[in-house]
C-alpha positions in Angstrom: 0.0 -0.1 -0.1 1.3 3.3 -1.1 1.8 6.1 1.7 -0.7 8.2 -0.3 -3.3 5.4 -0.3 -2.8 4.8 3.5 -3.3 8.6 4.0 -6.5 8.6 2.1 -7.6 5.5 3.6 -7.3 6.9 7.3 -8.8 10.2 6.2 -12.0 8.6 5.0 -12.2 6.6 7.9 -12.0 9.4 10.2 -14.5 11.5 8.3 -17.0 8.8 8.2 -16.8 6.9 11.4 -18.0 9.5 14.3 -21.4 9.8 12.4 -21.7 6.3 12.2 -20.9 5.6 15.8 -23.6 8.0 16.9 -26.2 6.4 14.8 -25.5 2.7 15.4 -24.4 3.1 19.2 -28.2 4.0 19.9 -29.2 0.5 18.8 -27.5 -1.8 21.5 -26.5 0.8 24.1 -22.9 -0.7 23.4 -19.8 1.4 22.1 -19.6 1.0 18.5 -16.3 0.6 16.7 -15.7 0.6 13.3 -13.0 -1.8 11.7 -12.2 -1.6 7.9 -10.3 -4.3 6.2 -8.5 -4.0 2.9 -8.6 -7.2 0.8 -7.0 -6.3 -2.2 -3.5 -5.2 -1.0 -1.8 -8.1 0.5 1.4 -7.2 2.6 3.0 -10.6 2.9 2.5 -14.4 4.0 2.6 -15.0 7.6 5.2 -17.6 8.6 4.2 -21.2 9.7 6.5 -21.1 12.5 4.7 -18.6 14.8 3.3 -21.1 17.6 6.5 -22.4 18.5 7.5 -23.5 21.8 10.3 -24.8 23.9 11.4 -28.4 25.7 13.9 -27.7 28.4 15.4 -31.3 28.4 15.8 -31.6 32.0 12.3 -31.3 32.9 10.6 -33.3 30.2 9.8 -36.7 31.6 9.3 -39.7 29.5 5.9 -40.2 31.0 4.9 -36.8 30.8 4.7 -36.9 26.7 2.8 -40.4 26.5 0.0 -38.0 27.3 -2.1 -37.6 24.2 -3.7 -34.5 25.3 -0.4 -32.8 24.8 0.2 -33.9 21.4 -3.3 -33.4 20.4 -3.0 -29.5 21.5 0.2 -29.2 19.5 -1.3 -30.4 16.4 -4.6 -28.2 16.9 -2.3 -25.4 17.4 -0.1 -26.3 14.4 3.2 -25.9 16.5 5.6 -25.7 13.7 8.9 -25.9 15.6 10.1 -26.8 19.4 13.5 -25.4 20.7 15.6 -28.0 22.2 16.9 -28.1 24.8 15.7 -25.2 25.9 16.9 -21.5 26.7 19.7 -21.2 29.2 19.7 -24.8 29.5 22.1 -24.8 26.2 24.8 -23.1 27.8 25.2 -26.1 30.3 24.4 -29.3 28.6 26.3 -31.8 26.6 24.4 -33.6 24.4 26.0 -37.3 24.7 26.7 -36.9 28.5 23.4 -35.4 29.9 22.9 -35.2 33.6 19.2 -33.8 33.6 20.4 -30.7 35.5 19.4 -27.8 33.4 21.3 -24.6 34.9 24.4 -23.7 36.4 26.2 -27.0 36.8 28.4 -27.9 34.0 30.2 -31.3 33.8 33.0 -29.5 32.2 33.8 -27.7 35.2 36.9 -29.0 36.8 35.1 -29.1 40.3 32.0 -30.7 39.1 30.6 -33.6 41.2 27.0 -33.9 40.8 25.2 -37.0 40.2 23.2 -37.3 36.9 19.3 -37.7 37.4 17.7 -40.9 35.7 17.2 -40.9 32.1 13.6 -41.3 32.5 13.3 -37.6 33.9 14.6 -35.7 30.8 14.2 -35.7 27.2 17.4 -36.6 25.2 18.3 -35.6 21.5 16.8 -39.1 20.2 13.7 -38.7 22.2 13.3 -35.1 21.0 13.8 -36.0 17.3 11.4 -38.9 17.6 8.5 -36.9 19.1 9.0 -34.1 16.6 8.9 -36.7 13.7 5.9 -38.2 15.0 3.8 -35.1 15.0 5.4 -33.3 12.0 7.1 -30.5 13.8 10.2 -28.8 12.5 13.2 -29.6 15.1 15.5 -26.7 16.4 18.7 -27.8 18.1 21.0 -25.7 20.3 24.6 -25.7 20.8 26.5 -25.0 23.8 29.1 -22.4 23.0 29.9 -21.2 26.7 31.4 -24.4 28.2 34.0 -24.2 25.4 34.9 -20.6 26.0 34.6 -20.7 29.9 36.9 -23.7 30.3 39.3 -22.9 27.5 38.2 -26.0 25.5 36.9 -24.5 22.2 38.0 -27.3 20.2 36.2 -29.7 22.4 33.0 -27.9 22.0 33.5 -27.7 18.0 34.0 -31.4 18.2 30.9 -31.9 20.3 28.6 -29.9 17.9 30.2 -31.8 14.9 29.5 -35.2 16.7 25.7 -33.9 17.3 25.1 -33.2 13.7 26.5 -36.4 12.5 24.7 -38.3 15.0 21.3 -36.5 13.9 22.3 -37.2 10.3 23.4 -40.5 10.7 20.1 -41.5 12.4 18.1 -40.4 9.1 16.8 -37.0 10.6 17.0 -33.8 8.8 17.4 -30.9 11.1 17.3 -27.7 9.3 17.2 -25.1 12.3 20.4 -24.8 14.5 20.8 -22.2 17.2 24.2 -20.9 18.5 24.2 -20.5 22.4 21.6 -18.6 24.5 21.8 -15.2 25.5 25.6 -14.6 25.5 25.6 -11.1 26.9 24.7 -12.6 30.2 27.7 -15.1 29.8 30.6 -13.4 29.1 30.2 -12.6 25.3 30.4 -9.2 23.6 28.5 -9.0 20.5 31.8 -9.1 18.4 33.0 -12.2 20.3 29.5 -13.8 19.9 29.6 -13.0 16.1 32.7 -14.8 15.9 31.4 -18.1 17.8 28.2 -18.0 15.5 30.6 -18.2 12.6 33.0 -20.9 14.1 30.3 -23.2 15.1 28.2 -22.7 11.9 31.3 -23.6 9.8 31.5 -27.0 11.7 27.8 -27.6 11.2 27.9 -26.7 7.6 30.7 -29.0 6.9 28.4 -31.8 7.5 25.1 -30.2 6.2 25.6 -27.0 4.1 21.9 -26.6 3.7 20.9 -25.6 7.5 19.7 -22.5 8.6 21.8 -20.7 11.6 20.2 -18.8 14.2 21.5 -16.4 17.1 20.0 -14.3 19.5 20.3 -11.0 21.3 18.0 -8.4 22.6 16.1 -5.2 21.9 16.5 -3.7 25.4 17.3 -2.2 27.8 18.1 0.7 25.9 20.9 2.0 28.3 22.9 -1.0 27.7 22.5 -0.6 23.8 21.5 -4.5 23.1 19.6 -3.6 20.0 22.5 -1.7 18.4 25.0 -4.6 19.4 22.5 -7.0 17.7 22.5 -5.1 14.5 26.4 -5.3 14.9 26.1 -8.9 15.3 24.1 -9.3 11.9 26.4 -7.2 10.0 29.7 -8.8 11.4 28.8 -12.8 10.9 29.1 -14.3 7.6 26.7 -17.6 8.4 24.1 -15.9 10.3 20.5 -16.4 8.8 18.0 -15.7 11.5 18.5 -13.3 14.5 16.2 -13.7 17.4 15.1 -11.3 20.1 13.9 -12.5 23.5 11.5 -10.3 25.0 8.8 -10.9 28.0 6.3 -8.8 28.9 6.6 -7.9 32.6 10.2 -8.4 33.0 12.4 -5.4 33.7 15.5 -6.8 31.6 14.0 -5.9 28.2 11.9 -3.3 26.6 10.4 -0.9 29.1 7.1 -2.0 30.1 4.8 -2.6 33.2 4.6 -5.5 35.5 0.9 -5.5 36.5 -2.3 -6.2 35.0 -3.4 -2.4 35.3 -0.4 -1.3 33.6 -1.1 -4.0 30.8 -4.8 -2.4 30.3 -3.3 1.0 29.5 -1.1 -0.3 26.6 -2.6 0.2 23.4 -1.0 -1.8 21.4 1.2 -3.9 23.6 4.4 -2.0 24.7 2.6 0.9 23.0 4.1 0.1 20.0 7.7 -0.1 20.8 7.9 -3.8 19.9 6.6 -3.2 16.4 8.7 -0.4 16.0 12.0 -2.4 16.5 10.8 -5.4 14.4 10.3 -2.9 11.5 13.6 -0.9 12.2 15.5 -4.2 12.1 14.4 -5.1 8.8 15.3 -1.4 7.4 18.7 -1.9 8.8 19.2 -5.2 7.3 18.4 -3.3 3.8 21.0 -0.9 4.5 23.7 -3.3 5.5 22.8 -5.3 2.1 21.4 -8.2 4.2 17.5 -7.9 3.2 17.6 -11.9 3.4 18.2 -12.0 7.2 15.0 -12.7 9.1 13.8 -12.1 12.6 12.5 -14.3 15.1 10.9 -14.0 18.8 12.1 -17.7 20.0 11.9 -16.7 23.7 8.9 -14.6 23.9 6.8 -14.8 27.0 5.3 -13.3 30.1 7.0 -12.4 33.4 5.4 -12.5 36.9 2.4 -10.0 36.3 0.7 -8.8 39.3 -2.9 -9.0 39.9 -3.1 -11.4 36.9 -5.3 -14.3 36.8 -4.7 -17.4 34.6 -7.0 -16.0 32.0 -5.4 -12.7 32.0 -2.1 -14.3 31.4 -3.7 -15.9 28.4 -5.3 -12.6 27.2 -1.8 -11.1 27.4 -0.2 -13.8 25.4 -2.8 -13.4 22.8 -1.8 -9.5 22.7 1.7 -10.4 22.2 0.7 -12.9 19.5 -1.2 -9.8 17.8 2.4 -8.2 17.3 3.9 -11.2 16.3 1.4 -11.9 13.4 1.0 -8.4 12.1 4.7 -7.8 11.9 7.4 -9.4 9.7 8.4 -12.4 12.2 9.8 -15.5 11.0 9.7 -17.8 14.0 8.2 -17.3 17.5 8.6 -19.8 20.5 6.8 -19.2 23.6 8.3 -19.5 26.8 7.3 -21.8 28.3 5.3 -25.1 27.9 6.4 -27.0 31.0 8.7 -24.7 33.1 8.5 -21.4 34.9 5.3 -19.6 36.3 2.4 -22.1 36.7 0.0 -19.2 35.5 2.0 -18.5 32.0 3.1 -21.9 30.9 0.8 -24.0 28.8 1.0 -27.4 30.9 -0.4 -27.7 34.1 1.7 -30.2 36.0 2.0 -31.6 39.1 5.3 -34.0 40.0 5.8 -34.7 36.4 2.3 -35.7 35.6 -0.2 -33.4 33.5 -3.1 -32.2 35.6 -4.6 -30.4 32.5 -3.9 -27.4 29.9 -3.8 -23.8 31.2 -6.1 -21.2 29.6 -3.0 -19.8 27.5 -3.2 -23.2 25.6 -6.6 -22.1 24.1 -5.0 -19.0 22.7 -2.3 -20.8 20.5 -5.4 -22.8 19.1 -7.3 -19.7 18.3 -4.4 -18.2 16.3 -3.2 -21.3 14.4 -5.2 -21.2 11.4 -3.9 -17.5 10.8 -0.5 -19.0 9.7 0.9 -19.4 6.0 -1.9 -16.8 5.0 -1.6 -13.3 3.1 -1.5 -10.4 5.6 -4.0 -7.5 5.0 -4.5 -3.8 6.2 -7.1 -2.9 8.7 -7.9 0.1 10.6 -10.1 0.5 13.7 -11.8 3.6 15.1 -11.1 2.8 18.5 -7.5 2.3 20.1 -8.7 -0.6 22.5 -10.2 -2.5 19.7 -7.3 -3.9 17.6 -5.5 -6.8 15.9 -4.9 -8.0 12.0 -6.7 -9.8 9.3 -5.4 -12.4 6.8 -6.7 -14.0 3.6 -6.4 -17.7 2.4 -4.5 -17.6 -0.9 -6.4 -20.6 -1.7 -10.1 -20.1 -0.8 -9.8 -16.2 -0.4 -11.4 -16.6 3.0 -10.8 -13.8 5.4 -9.9 -14.2 9.1 -10.2 -11.1 11.5 -8.4 -11.2 14.7 -9.6 -8.6 17.3 -8.9 -8.0 20.8 -11.3 -6.1 23.0 -9.2 -4.7 25.6 -12.1 -3.1 27.7 -14.2 -3.9 30.5 -17.2 -3.3 28.2 -18.7 -5.4 25.3 -18.5 -3.5 22.1 -20.3 -3.9 18.8 -18.0 -4.0 15.7 -19.0 -2.9 12.3 -16.8 -4.4 9.8 -16.1 -2.6 6.4 -14.5 -3.9 3.1 -13.3 -2.5 0.1 -15.1 -2.4 -3.3 -14.3 -6.1 -4.0 -16.8 -7.3 -1.6 -19.4 -4.6 -1.8 -22.6 -5.9 -2.9 -22.3 -9.3 -1.8 -23.7 -11.4 0.8 -21.4 -12.4 3.6 -21.3 -15.2 6.3 -19.3 -14.5 9.6 -18.7 -16.9 12.4 -17.0 -15.9 15.6 -14.8 -17.7 18.2 -13.8 -15.9 21.3 -11.3 -16.5 24.0 -13.2 -15.3 27.3 -13.0 -15.7 31.1 -12.3 -18.1 32.5 -10.2 -19.1 29.6 -12.2 -21.0 27.3 -13.0 -20.6 23.5 -16.5 -19.9 23.0 -18.2 -20.4 19.4 -21.2 -18.3 18.0 -23.1 -19.6 15.2 -22.5 -18.5 11.6 -24.5 -15.2 10.6 -25.4 -14.2 6.9 -25.6 -10.7 6.2 -27.6 -9.0 3.1 -25.2 -7.0 0.8 -26.3 -3.6 2.2 -26.8 -4.9 5.8 -24.2 -3.8 8.4 -21.8 -6.3 9.2 -21.8 -6.1 12.8 -20.4 -8.4 15.3 -20.6 -8.3 19.2 -17.1 -8.8 21.1 -17.3 -9.5 24.7 -15.4 -7.6 27.5 -11.7 -8.6 27.8 -11.7 -11.1 24.9 -9.7 -12.3 22.0 -11.8 -13.1 19.0 -11.2 -14.7 15.5 -13.9 -13.8 12.8 -14.1 -16.1 9.8 -15.7 -14.2 6.8 -16.5 -16.2 3.8 -18.5 -15.2 0.6 -21.0 -17.8 -0.4 -20.6 -19.0 -3.8 -24.4 -18.9 -4.6 
């Protein structure tokens, strides 16, 4: 969409919407919001890797993943990739000598004297690959670069990495995604040193399989530490980096400036007041400037901190707010932190002593968003700041999906407007909503006559998916 078209589109919206709001709002007593969807200009195709997750190898017991409820949820949510052996765990693990201790204890430490846990209590690389193959999920494996640097054993680290990719290949697996270390800025790596290590390890991996994708990570914030500037330099300096991922959790103080309570989240329109989207867009602009336009951006450790006053339902709704930013910006991959570790309110699985109790409300949010992947992203405009989202079009069927959050304590009526391509046509809309206490509520399909207002009610504090179709007859 050209800048001129955008300005005209917004101008028309601002002129016509107020009068309509006054007229229609009287009918139901609800606030009326006008959302316009432009179906004629497609921005890009959303990735198939936006509902990814993590396995922290040391907390994923054998018995837990015999649970069909977990695999059923992953398939329904179209989980495209799972990061293994997890986040910081990758900086201490040794794939062919696992001890089941995820953090701070390293068997390469000369003073190491810990006792390894039973293999039944953790997920090794073969179990991981077998699980992802069974569910047709693209594996993503991490390399430990910290141990070699810290203990003066870089060559051992490189040999360990080569054994791993050779082991994977010899067992008939094709692993496309390989991530190099994790949050090196917290483990003694400068940006320059990290770029060097990316290339050291990538060269070894590519000597075995030259067609793999190399993933590194850094951060957007905090601003005072210039993490984002460092990230751009990493992308500039590395010869082998294909994807740079950024770790960001709403409600944590170590990233982009944000709130830590439910009341603060309710005043952000959109999440981070748009700063997250600004950084994503700026990254892509910077990649053009350094002649690396093919460099992709991922959010492979996004999630939520400890949010004061939030219920399990609230955690799910904030996750939905985050997913809006992921889907409507140019993001290649997104892996949620976390599946089975961390705060019991934010993770997907509700477990007790290694057994599944059930799925937390956040699980429903991923199911809701799943069908928006591998679709053509469209432009939308909303007349109210607390109702926003994105729209996608199926490239084969041309069916539209409109995702809207109602970030308000009152229900609203949304009147959906379309461009000329759908004017004068009958339209059918079905709705599915994430509502308290954390369930998906489905409404019946409604058919609208050509000149009838396409009005849909959105519950208070809800995430909504509207399926819009044009009957063939």
